[in-house]
C-alpha positions as CSV (number, residue, x, y, z in Angstrom):
1,M,0.0,0.0,0.0
2,E,2.7,2.5,1.0
3,K,4.7,1.8,-2.2
4,L,1.9,2.7,-4.7
5,D,2.6,5.5,-7.1
6,V,-0.2,7.7,-5.9
7,N,-0.7,10.9,-3.9
8,N,2.3,12.7,-5.5
9,H,4.5,9.5,-5.1
10,N,3.8,9.3,-1.4
11,G,1.9,6.1,-1.6
12,Q,-1.4,5.1,0.1
13,S,-1.7,5.5,3.9
14,Y,-5.3,4.6,4.7
15,G,-8.5,3.0,3.4
16,Y,-8.6,-0.2,1.3
17,I,-6.5,-1.6,-1.5
18,V,-7.9,-3.8,-4.2
19,Y,-5.8,-6.4,-6.1
20,R,-7.5,-7.7,-9.3
21,K,-6.5,-10.6,-11.6
22,T,-8.5,-11.2,-14.8
23,N,-8.8,-14.0,-17.2
24,V,-8.1,-16.7,-14.6
25,D,-9.1,-20.3,-15.3
26,I,-10.2,-21.7,-11.9
27,P,-10.5,-25.5,-11.6
28,A,-13.3,-27.0,-9.5
29,N,-12.6,-26.5,-5.8
30,G,-9.6,-24.4,-6.7
31,T,-7.9,-23.0,-3.6
32,L,-6.5,-19.5,-3.3
33,L,-3.6,-19.2,-0.8
34,I,-2.1,-15.9,0.4
35,E,1.4,-16.4,1.7
36,G,2.3,-14.8,5.1
37,R,-0.3,-12.6,6.8
38,V,-2.7,-10.1,5.3
39,F,-2.6,-6.5,6.8
40,D,-5.2,-6.3,8.1
41,T,-8.2,-8.2,6.8
42,V,-9.2,-9.4,3.4
43,M,-12.3,-10.2,1.3
44,V,-12.1,-12.3,-1.8
45,L,-14.5,-12.1,-4.7
46,V,-14.8,-14.2,-7.8
47,N,-16.7,-12.5,-10.7
48,G,-18.0,-10.0,-8.2
49,V,-19.3,-12.6,-5.8
50,L,-17.9,-12.8,-2.2
51,V,-16.4,-16.2,-1.5
52,S,-14.4,-15.6,1.7
53,P,-16.0,-15.9,5.1
54,W,-17.7,-13.1,7.0
55,L,-16.2,-11.5,10.1
56,E,-19.1,-11.7,12.5
57,K,-17.7,-13.2,15.7
58,T,-14.3,-13.5,17.5
59,S,-13.8,-17.1,16.3
60,D,-13.9,-15.7,12.7
61,L,-10.6,-14.0,13.4
62,N,-9.0,-17.5,13.3
63,R,-10.4,-18.2,9.8
64,F,-9.2,-17.1,6.3
65,G,-8.9,-13.4,5.8
66,S,-7.6,-12.2,9.2
67,Y,-4.8,-13.2,11.6
68,L,-3.9,-16.6,10.2
69,R,-0.6,-17.0,8.3
70,D,-0.7,-18.7,4.9
71,S,-4.5,-19.0,5.0
72,S,-6.5,-20.3,2.0
73,V,-10.0,-20.3,0.7
74,I,-11.9,-22.3,-2.0
75,L,-12.8,-20.1,-4.9
76,S,-15.5,-22.1,-6.6
77,S,-17.0,-25.6,-6.4
78,T,-17.2,-25.7,-10.2
79,A,-14.7,-24.9,-12.9
80,L,-14.6,-21.3,-14.2
81,E,-13.0,-19.9,-17.3
82,K,-11.6,-16.4,-17.7
83,A,-12.7,-15.4,-14.2
84,T,-11.9,-12.3,-12.3
85,I,-10.5,-12.5,-8.8
86,D,-10.6,-9.4,-6.5
87,I,-8.8,-9.3,-3.2
88,V,-9.9,-6.4,-1.1
89,V,-7.6,-5.6,1.8
90,E,-8.7,-3.3,4.7
91,N,-6.2,-1.2,6.6
92,W,-7.2,-1.2,10.3
93,G,-4.7,1.6,11.2
94,R,-1.2,1.9,12.8
95,V,0.2,2.4,16.3
96,N,2.0,5.7,16.9
97,N,5.1,4.3,18.6
98,G,8.0,1.9,17.9
99,I,10.0,1.3,14.7
100,Y,8.1,2.2,11.6
101,K,7.4,-1.1,9.8
102,Q,3.6,-1.2,9.7
103,Y,3.1,-1.9,6.1
104,K,-0.4,-2.6,4.9
105,G,-1.8,-4.8,2.1
106,L,-0.2,-8.0,0.7
107,W,3.5,-7.7,1.1
108,Q,4.7,-10.8,3.0
109,G,4.5,-13.2,0.1
110,G,2.8,-14.2,-3.1
111,V,-0.7,-15.4,-4.0
112,K,-1.2,-18.9,-5.3
113,L,-4.1,-20.7,-7.1
114,N,-3.5,-24.3,-6.0
115,D,0.2,-24.6,-6.5
116,A,0.8,-21.9,-9.1
117,Y,1.6,-18.3,-8.4
118,L,-0.6,-15.6,-9.9
119,Y,1.3,-12.6,-11.3
120,D,0.5,-9.3,-12.9
121,W,-2.2,-8.0,-10.6
122,T,-3.9,-4.7,-11.2
123,I,-4.0,-2.6,-8.0
124,F,-6.6,0.0,-7.1
125,P,-6.3,2.3,-4.1
126,L,-9.7,2.8,-2.4
127,E,-9.2,5.7,-0.1
128,F,-12.6,7.3,-0.1
129,Q,-11.2,10.8,-0.5
130,K,-14.0,13.4,-0.3
131,K,-13.7,14.7,-3.9
132,W,-13.8,11.2,-5.3
133,T,-16.7,10.0,-3.1
134,N,-18.9,13.0,-3.8
135,S,-18.3,12.6,-7.6
136,L,-19.7,9.1,-7.8
137,N,-22.8,8.7,-10.0
138,N,-25.0,6.1,-11.8
139,W,-26.4,5.0,-8.5
140,Q,-28.9,2.1,-8.6
141,T,-31.7,0.9,-6.3
142,F,-30.2,-1.9,-4.3
143,D,-31.4,-5.5,-4.1
144,D,-32.5,-6.8,-0.7
145,K,-30.5,-9.9,-1.3
146,T,-27.2,-8.1,-2.1
147,V,-24.3,-9.7,-0.3
148,G,-20.6,-8.7,-0.3
149,P,-18.8,-5.4,-0.5
150,C,-21.1,-2.6,-1.7
151,L,-21.3,1.2,-1.4
152,F,-24.7,2.6,-0.4
153,K,-26.0,6.1,-0.5
154,A,-28.7,7.7,1.6
155,N,-30.1,11.2,2.2
156,L,-30.7,12.8,5.6
157,Q,-33.0,15.9,5.6
158,I,-32.5,18.3,8.5
159,A,-35.2,21.0,8.9
160,G,-33.7,22.8,11.9
161,T,-30.3,23.4,13.5
162,P,-28.2,20.2,13.3
163,K,-27.4,18.5,16.6
164,D,-24.8,15.9,17.7
165,T,-26.1,12.4,17.2
166,F,-24.9,8.8,16.7
167,V,-25.3,6.7,13.6
168,Y,-26.7,3.4,14.8
169,M,-25.2,0.5,12.8
170,E,-26.1,-2.7,14.8
171,N,-28.3,-4.0,12.0
172,W,-25.4,-3.8,9.5
173,K,-22.4,-6.1,9.6
174,K,-19.1,-4.3,9.1
175,G,-17.8,-1.3,7.2
176,I,-17.4,2.4,7.3
177,V,-19.7,5.4,7.4
178,I,-19.1,8.6,5.4
179,V,-21.1,11.8,5.9
180,N,-21.0,14.6,3.3
181,G,-17.8,13.1,2.0
182,F,-16.1,12.9,5.4
183,V,-15.0,9.5,6.6
184,L,-16.7,9.3,10.0
185,G,-15.4,5.9,11.2
186,R,-15.7,2.2,11.2
187,Y,-18.5,0.0,12.6
188,A,-18.8,-3.7,13.2
189,R,-21.6,-5.8,14.6
190,L,-18.9,-7.8,16.4
191,G,-18.8,-4.8,18.8
192,P,-18.1,-3.5,21.3
193,T,-19.8,-0.3,20.1
194,Q,-22.8,-0.3,17.7
195,T,-22.8,3.5,17.1
196,V,-20.6,6.0,15.3
197,F,-20.5,9.5,16.8
198,L,-21.7,12.2,14.3
199,P,-21.0,15.8,15.5
200,A,-23.3,18.5,14.4
201,T,-20.4,20.4,12.7
202,L,-20.4,17.8,9.9
203,L,-24.1,18.3,9.2
204,K,-26.0,21.1,7.6
205,Q,-29.6,22.3,7.3
206,G,-31.3,20.7,4.3
207,S,-29.8,17.7,2.5
208,N,-27.0,15.6,3.9
209,T,-25.5,12.6,2.1
210,I,-24.6,9.5,3.9
211,Y,-22.5,6.8,2.3
212,I,-22.0,3.3,3.8
213,F,-19.4,0.9,2.5
214,E,-20.6,-2.4,3.8
215,H,-18.5,-5.6,3.6
216,F,-21.0,-8.3,4.0
217,R,-24.8,-7.7,4.5
218,H,-26.6,-4.4,4.5
219,A,-29.7,-3.3,6.5
220,L,-32.7,-1.7,4.9
221,Q,-32.2,1.7,6.4
222,V,-29.8,4.0,8.2
223,E,-30.8,4.7,11.8
224,F,-29.7,7.2,14.5
225,S,-29.5,7.2,18.3
226,K,-29.3,9.9,20.9
227,T,-26.8,7.9,22.9
228,I,-24.0,5.5,22.4
229,V,-25.0,1.9,22.1
230,N,-22.6,-0.8,23.4
231,T,-23.6,-4.4,22.6
232,L,-21.3,-7.4,22.2
233,H,-21.8,-10.0,19.5
234,Y,-18.7,-11.9,20.2
235,Q,-20.2,-15.4,20.0
């Protein structure tokens, strides 16, 4: 992530990074293996369909896509020709002390399909910078059955003076909340908190745009709370 030729050659510091490999012939029960560890979590899609496990409880941290070294996932039960594989890596942040070697993305090793390395990946930085996010268009009405990484857009109308509030996300799974182009923060049903604080200074009278980048399964609406909500869903 830090070595990408973006941001005036300064690399990428935050957000997500997407690795894409096209025209891949995947045998039935073909296994994708990522050498070393991922930094920090990963989702794998084949032809736009999420095939890696969801992160919903603490035991999921010991499955593919999180802390495990040299972890693997089955890509498809049937053979696929000229498939597209997307590996979406999320950066969970860095500590502010110690020797600087907190690289993010896939940098500890290669990526294999069965026993063969896959090369020549196309890399996309997904930083959710304000100008980029607010410029997105061609939005479509979502399907209730949509599963996997998806960006949602909602509108909040405020008639009076904006007040501090909390975005209540317990009915969603995991992702980030963006308000008027500002990345507000992460949420996870795993817990411990189910709300994201939204200060009044980020809101305005009239129309406010809320974006949600959900990893796994969306809810049907965006809700708000007057107070913080702490609920654990560890099991």
